[in-house]
N, C-alpha and C positions, 0 to 999 in steps of 0.2 A: 477426787479421780482425773487422772495424766492418762492421756494414750496417743499413741503413733502407729503411721499405719508405715512400715517399708515394704514395697513390692517386689517381690522374690523373682516373679516373672509375670507374664501376660495372666497368667493363671490363678497364682498364689500368693497371698501375702503374709507377714507378721505382722502383728500385736503387739506391742511394749506398753503394761497397762503397769501405772502404778497408784496405789490405791492410801491415802493415809487410815491409822487405825482408828480413827472416830468414826469412819464409813462403815468399817465390819462391827459397830457395836451392835446394831438388831440381828446380826447373824450370831453373834455370840451369846447375846441372851435368848436366840433358840436354840442354840446351844446345849447351854444351861438343861433350858427348859427338856427338853430330849432327854439331855442323860439325868435328869429328874425321875423321869418316868420311867427309866428302866433299871434303876440300880437303888438298894436299900442301905441304910446306913444305919445302925446300931445308938436308938435315943434320939433319931428326927423320923417324922411324919414323912411317909413318900409324896414326893414332890414338893416336900418343903426342905431339900437338903439347901444350906449356904454356900454362895459361891467358892467359899474360900476352903471350905470342907470338900467338895468336887474335887479344886485342887489341888491337896495336898493328898487325898485318897486315889484320886485316878489319874492325875497330872494336867498341868495345866497344857501340855502338848495334843491330850486328846480331843481338849475342847478346842484348843485350835484347828484341828488339821477336821473338827465337824464344823466348825465354822464357817472355814476358809472352801469347802465343800459345797456348804452349803450357797456361797455367796459366788464363787467364781462365776454360773452362768447368766447371773445377774449383769456383773462387773464388762463380763464378754460382751453379752449384748447391747448393753450401751456404749462397749467402744467400737460394734460395728456398726452402730446408729451414727454415733459421730463421724465414721470413717465414711458413711455413707457406701455401704460395702453391700455386699448382693452374694451372702455365702452359701455354699456346696459343701454339705456333707460338715462332718464330726471333726472342732479344731484339732491340732495337738498340742497341749498346754501343759506348761514346765513354767512350773513356781521357780523362779531365780531367787529373793529374797521375801524373808518373814522375819520381821523384827518385831517381837510382843509391846504393842504400847505403841510402836512407832510406825513400821509401814510395811504393804505387803506388796509385794512387785510379781507380776509375771510374764510371759511370754505365749502366744495363741497363734498357729501357723495356719491355715485353713484355703482351702480351693475356692475359685469367688467366680463369679460369671466375668467375662473378658466384656472389654471396652468396644464396641464392633460401631464402623464407622458402616451407613447406609449409603453408598453411591447411587448417582442417578442410573434409575433402571428403564425409562422411557425408551430406551432403544433400543430394547431386545425384541428380538423378531423370530419368531419359530415357524415350521413346516407341520399339518399333520395331516391325518388321511384323509381325503374328500369323502360324505356323506352320498355312496352311492350303493343302490341294492339293485343287483342284475338277478333278470328273470331268470335263474339258478336258483339262487339265493332264495326266491318267495316262491318257489317248487318245494325244495326241502324244506320249507315250513310245511305249507301244505301236506304236504308226505308225513311227514312226521305227528302233526294233526289224524293224518289219515292212521296211522299205527297204533293210536292211541284208541279206534275204533276199531281195532281189529277184532273177529270172533273166532274162536276156535273149536277145532271137533276132531273126534277121536277118529283115525285112519289104521285100515288095516294093509300096511303098505310099508315097506322100506322107506326110512326115515331121509331126507333131504335135505337140500338146506333151504334154511328158512321156516322148516319144521320145528316143532317144539315138541323134545322128546322129554319123558319122568327118568331120569338115571337115579340107581346103588353106587356109589363110587366106594373100594379100598385099596388103598396105596400099602404097596409095600417097601421094604428097604432091606436090603441083605435076605430076604426070603421072611422076615416078619415084617406081619403087620402092625401097622402104626396105630398107636391107641387114640389120639388123634387124627388120623389117617383114614377113619371111617364115615359117611354119610350119606343116609338116605332120601328117597322122595325129594330129586333134588329137578327143576324143572331149567331145561335150557336150551337156547336156540342155535340151531344148528348152525354154523358161521359166522356167527356174531362173536368168537373171538373171545371171551369173558372169562371163561373158565382156566382151564390148563391147556397148555401147548400140545396139541397131538390127540386131543378129544374130539375135536370135527372129524379129522379122518378116519376116527377110531365109528363111532357112532354112524355114521351116512353109511346106509345100504344096510343097518341094522331094523328087523322089525321087532313088534314089543318080543320082550321075552329071550331076544339076542344078547351075548354076551361076548366082550373085545377085550385085549389088553393093550396097553400101550406103554411107553416109557416116558417121562415130565419132570423137570425141573421144580422140582415146591417152592412156592413161593410164600408159603408165612408155615408154623406152626414148627415140632420140636424137631423137625428134618427139614429146614428151610435150607435150599440152596443146593439141596441135593438131589443126586437122579432118585428116580422111583417106578417101581412099577406097579402100574395102575390099571386096578380089574373093574370096567365098564359093564351093568346090568342095566338094558333098553326095557323099563316097564309099562313103556306107555312112547305111542307114536302121536301126534297132534298136529294137522296144519293149521297156517292161519289163513280166513281169508279177508282181505280189504272190501271196504266200503270201494264203491263205482262213486268216480269223482265226478259229481253234479252236483243239479242243484241243491236234491234230495239230499245229501251228503250235508252239505251247506246249513240246510237247515237242521240236518243233527248234532251237527258238532257247534254250532254257531246260532248264534241270534241274525243271519242274513241270510235273505232267501234264496240269492245265485250264489254261484260259486266265483261270477265274477266278482261281485262284491265282498266275498271270503277271500279274494287272491288280495282285495285292491287293499283289506284291512291288515291283511299279513307284511303287506309292502309297506304301510304306515309305519304300524308296531316296527319292523328291522330300520326304516329309517329313525324312526326314536330313540332307539339304542343304537345305534352307529354315531346319534346325535349328541349322545351320555357318553359314548367313548369316544369321541372327538374331545367334548370338553375337558374328560379326564387326560387325555392325551396332551391337551395345549398345557392344563396345567404343570402338567408333570414339566413338561420341557421347559417350560416359564421359570420352573422352581430352579432345574438343575441352569438352567441359563443366569439367575440370581443367586445363584450360592458359587458360580466361576465368578462373579464380580468383586464376592466380598468375602476378606481374612479372616478368619475363625480360629484361633486357636483353641484347640479345644485340651479339656482338666485331662491328665494320665489317670487319675484316681476316678472321674466320673466317667471317661474312656472304659475303664478296666468292670465297672459294674456293670456300664449297659452290654459290652461284650459278654459278659458272664450270664446274665440274665436272658437275652436273648438267646444262647446256650441250652440254659436251663429249662427256659420256656420252650424248645425244639423239642427236649430228648425228653422230658415229665412229660409234656402236654399234647402236642401236636404228632410228634411220632408212636409216642404210649397209646394214645389213640386208637394208631395206623398199627398197633402190634407190632413195630421195630425198633432197633435200639440203633446210637448215632453209627454204627457199624456198617449193619446192614444199612442205612440210610446213605450213606454215602459211597459203599458199592455198588445202589442203583444208580446214585446220581454219577458212578465216573470219578469221585474224589477222591481225592488223596486227602490225610487229615488237617497238613500243610494249606492246601488250598481251601478247603471249608473253611479253618479260621482265617486266612487272608481276607476273603469274601465276608466274613462276618464281623472282621474290625471293619471294613470298607464300610458297612453296611451302619454301623452302630455309630461311625466319624459323620457320615450322611445324617444320620437321624438326630443326632446331636446337634450339627450344624445348621440344621434346618429349624432346628425349634430355638435355638438361639435368634437367627437371622430374623423370622418370623416374631419370635416375642420382642425384636428390636425395634421393627418397623406396625407391631399394634403401639409399643410407647410413641415413636414418632408421631403416627399419622392421630394418636390419642381415638385409638378406635375402642369403645364399649358395645359391652355384651348387654342386650337386654332381655326382659322376663321371657317373653315371646318367643326369641331367639333359644336360648337355652331352654327351655321347653319343648321346641320343634326337634333339635338337636336332643334332647334327652329320648324323645320317644323315636326316632332312628336307630338310634343305638340300643335302647331294648328292643326293637323289633329282632335288630342284628344277633342281639343275641339272645334269642327265644324265648325273654321273658316277659313279660307283661309291664306297663309301663309303668305302674305302681309298686309291682316289686321290683324294676331296676331303679325308681327314684330313690325306693325306701333302702337297699341294697349303697347304692352311691353318699346318701345323706350318713348312713350308718360308718361307712367306710370313711366318711371325711373325705368323699373325692369330690364336691361339688366343683373345688375353685380347679381340678386337674380338668373337668368338661366346661367350663368359663374357658379355659386356653383354649382347648381346643377348636373353639367357635367362635373365639378371638383372631387363632392364627388360620382358621380358615377365610376371614374376613382380610386379613392383613395378604392373604394370598390373593384375594378375587382384585385388591387393590393394585397387585402388580401386574395381573392378568389385563386387565382391563388397561396400561396404561399401554401395553406391550400391543404388536404391530402379528397377530396371528393369519396365514394363511394356510390353506389348502394344497399338495402338490399340484394339482390342476394350477395355480398362480391365485384363487379365488382368497376374497377376502372372507375371514370366516366369522362370524358376528355371536357373540358369546351371550349379549347382552337376556338370554331368557333362561340361560342356564346357572340363574342367581344360586336354586338352592345346594345344585352342584358343588358351588365355589364352598358352601361351606360343609358338604360331606364327601367330599374328594379331597379337603384339604392335603394331601401330603402325609400319606400312612406314615414316612420316615417322624416326622414330627411327633405321630399320636406314639409311634415304636417308643423313641427317646427318653418319653417321659417315666417311663417305668424307672429309671436307676435315677434319674433329676429326683423325680418325685421321692423316692429310696431318701437320695441325700437331703431333701428337703425335712423328711420327717426327722432325722438324725441331727438337725439344728439344735 
């Protein structure tokens, strides 16, 4: 077999392959054997029909077609390996010559991973938010904990802000009660603004047994977006009582003996959270700076697939769980379809570019993934998916997704190499030390790179 590679552009090649006919013999034998099992000819036992009889009865052309279809994937793969190519997706194959007993020739056009040069990234410098926790933030954290330990008790008075009211709701449009516009026994905190616009004003001042009506735009259901007349019946009013902020509360709500110790722990937790956020911000900014240094041509078909994958996931998974369609989502975001498509394309381009660049860094730095690293990453992914580690691992193995997880960890390590070489300072001019954030380097590794795998994994499956 002879093969040659022609570069059509930085992300697409044409393979020209010539195969001497004798190399088709295994596929020809397989073709005769397959046809033998599928047909019957009087005077011959099934599976024992001579080749010349098959040629006479069914035509040599049918045998050649079967043999070529069987052989093409093998010769294509050999040509790809000879050319040291990294194909993406299925090739477009064209048989240019088929001479019985002499020659098979074909061409195959296919997208490939582009060749990428990683420049010196040691000069990257980024600025991130400082780790500063104010007294107000500590107060808010303690207050949220205090809210969790609030008690309620029925009261015989008018509802006021902060009270919890139990209500029945009935929404009508054009004078007709909506089938999905009736709800009973809903507990609502007055002033929270978490239900319908206008309900706070309607229930404030009502005692148990009181009724009011108000107009509000419906946020979901069959009449989403329409103005409705909403009747609200208050069936109960309960007051919320917060515990005193003292040492007794600290002992009730935590393992600490004093309120000062509880506040100190809250501050420490906020600092840890901000440190994690700071590390994430540093990685995102360093990644953006790296991508600006590298020219990455993107295969058009891969980009189209990635855009469609992201759009499908948004419409049929994320929005579906929220009870929204794309039109309603765009309305909520105040975006046109054109703006949405442009943003989606930009995100897809960044995701693919990120994956290509980090994968090239993995090769350049000769990074590998150990079993312990893979196991830790698998457990984190299982936790975020809501599955047990065993269930997640089984799903990964059965779905053939182990290489994908290995790639995620490897790309995280590649990004960590760049972050380590970069200069990271906070907005106060202080140098940020990210040495303690090793595990963050793997887990916060550019979500764009993980997102981009969907299209490329699909492409790889088609090879």
